Each structure stands twice: as C-alpha cells, then as structure tokens.
N, C-alpha and C positions, 0 to 999 in steps of 0.2 A: 504494500500500500504506500502511496506517495501523496504527501500533502502539498498542495499548490496554493499560493497566495492568489486571491481574486481581488481585482481592483478595476475601477473605471479607467484609470490611466496608469501605465507603467513607465517609469523613467529609465531610459536606456542611455548609457554613455560610458566613456572611458573613466578610469579613476581620476579624481580631482577636477572633473568637469563642473561640479557644483550641484549634483543631484540632491544630496542630503541638505545642503544649504537652501535649495529651492523648496524642498519639502518642509523645512523648518519655517521658511518665510510665508508659505501659503496655507499651512495647516497648524493645528495645535501640537503636532508631533514634535518630539525633541530628539532627533537623531544626533549621534555624536558627529561633530565636524572637526576636521584638523587639516593642516597643510601637508599631509603626507598621503600617499596612495593607500587604498584598501582600508580606510577608516571604517567603512560600512562592510561588515562581514555577513550580515543576515538581512533579508528583505524586511522593510518596515513600512507599514501602511498608515497613512495619515488621512484624516477626514477634513474635507474642504467645505466651508460654509459658503453657499452661493445665494444670489438674490431669490426672493420668493420662497424662502425657507427650504430651498433645495440643498442637497448635499452630494458630494462626490468623494470617491476614495482614490488615493494616489499611492502607488507602491514605489518606494525607493529601492531599486535593485542594485546590488553591489556592482562596481565597475567591471566592464568586460575588457578582455584583452584579446589580441590576435591569437587565434587558435582555440577560442572558447568553445566553438562547435565541436572540437576534438577533446573537450573536457580539460583544456589547459587552464590553470588558475581557477579550478573549481567551476569551470564554465557551465557544465550541465546543471550544477546546483543552482546557479544563478538564472540561467536561461529558462529552466522549467517554470519559473514563477511568472514569466511574462506571457506564456502561452494562453492563459485565461484572462488577460487584460483586454478590455474593449478597444482601447486606443493606446498607441505608443507615442511618447514624447521623447525625441532624440535631444538630449541635453548636450550641447556642444560648447566647448571652451572657445568662443569666438576670437579671443585675444591670442590663442595659440601659446599660452603661457607654459605649456608642458613640452614645447619644442615640436609640436605637431600642427599641421594646418587643418582647420575645421572641415575643409572639403574632403581631405583624405580621411579624417575621422568618420565623417558621415558615410562615405563609401565603404570603409572597412567595417563599420558597425552593421550596415545593411548586408554586407557579405557574410558576416558571422551569423546573423539571424537567418539568412536564406539557407546557409549550409546546415544549420541546426534544424530548421523547420521552415520550408518554403511558404507556409501560410502566414508566418509572422510579418513578412515584408508586404503582404496584401492588406494588413490591418490599417485602419485609419490612423493617420499620424500627423504630427507637426514638429517643427524645429524650434527648440528653445535656444536662442542665441544668447548664451550667458557670458558674463564678465564684460559687459559692454562699457564699463567704466575704465577699462584698460586702454592704453594709447593705440594699439594696433587693431583693436576690435572693429572700429568703423570701416576701416579699409578691408579687413577680412570679410565683414558682413556684405559689403558691396560686391566683392568677388564671388562670394557664396551665392548671393541672389542672382548674379549674372549667370553663373554656372547652372543653377537650379531655379529658374524663374517661376515654375509652377508650384513650388512648395510653399506652404504657409509657414512663415517665419515670425516668431515673436521675440523681439530684442528685450533682454532683461539684464538686470544686475541683481541676482538673488541675494547677495550679501547686503545690499542696501535696500532690499525690498522694492526695487524699481521694476515696473512692468508686471507686477503680480496681478493687478486688476485686469490687465489684458488677457492673462492666462485664465483667470476665473471666467471672464466673459466667453472665451473660446470654449472652455469646458461646458459651460451652461448652454451655449447655442449649438455647438458641434458634436460634443461627446454624448451629452445626455438627451439629445433630440429624439 
C-alpha cells in the first residue's frame, strides 16, 4: 500500500527555487526554509484561503533533481505525490541564483515528469517566476516569455510576499473552476 498526498496544486521545482517559501507566504503552513538545498524532505500540504470562503490545498514537494525519474535523490518518493494533484505549478528561480537558467530548469523538470509518468506533463499548469527581486530576474523573465509565449507566467517574490494575490486569483479562477 502506498500513501499519496492529494492537493489542488503541486509545487514542482529544483531545490532552492522557493517552493517552501511560497507555501509559507500563501498559506498558514510553516515549512522549514533555509538557504541550502533539500531543506524540504517530506511533502507538506498547506490550505489557501480564497475569496468567497473558498479554499484550496497546495503541496510543497521536495526539490527534484536530474534523474529523479530513475529514483535518483529519492525521486520516486517525491514524484509519486504529484500524480494526484489537479494542477502543477512549476516554481522557477527566475534570477538563476543557483547557476542554472530558468529555461533549462523548466525543460528539465518537464522531462523528468514525462519520463516518470507521461500524464503529468498533460496536467494543467502554470509558471511561478520566483525571486523577481533579484537583479537578473527581469531579463531572464523576458527571455523565458519569448521562448514560451503560450505559458501562463506569474512573477512573484515569495520571500517578500509579492505576487501572492495573483497566484490566489489564478487558483480561484483556473484551478478550482
């Protein structure tokens, strides 16, 4: 028997992309946050209060690494939790503060999900462009939008709680519809 977390939204991203910080900013959940990778070791679900007394659940999934589909870095332990999420939010470090480019991160994350379970990349999704307070973020965001013009991108700075209302509106109108 295998227990899987169920949530309206699953946060997918690399370590240190800001998934836990986002969950802390948008819900009453208090995940551990720190400036080192793999702070989150187990999925955590937060409840988000929305307009009209609606609520949604959001799962913070530990950071994925390349090869997660082959169970590297406990990949299957993490990936199995997003299978039952209604929607996936790709949380990207738009500043590239971990020496990776957000375009590469997005493509690699989608590849890992597709190789683990092809139905995951067909789920409704959006991009959370995090760390927009950093100097290189605006330039990277422009390049990202040029490369992927059809994707819905929400620029945020989870650490400063900027853009949180935009995420809540998106969840209310697109995820819970």
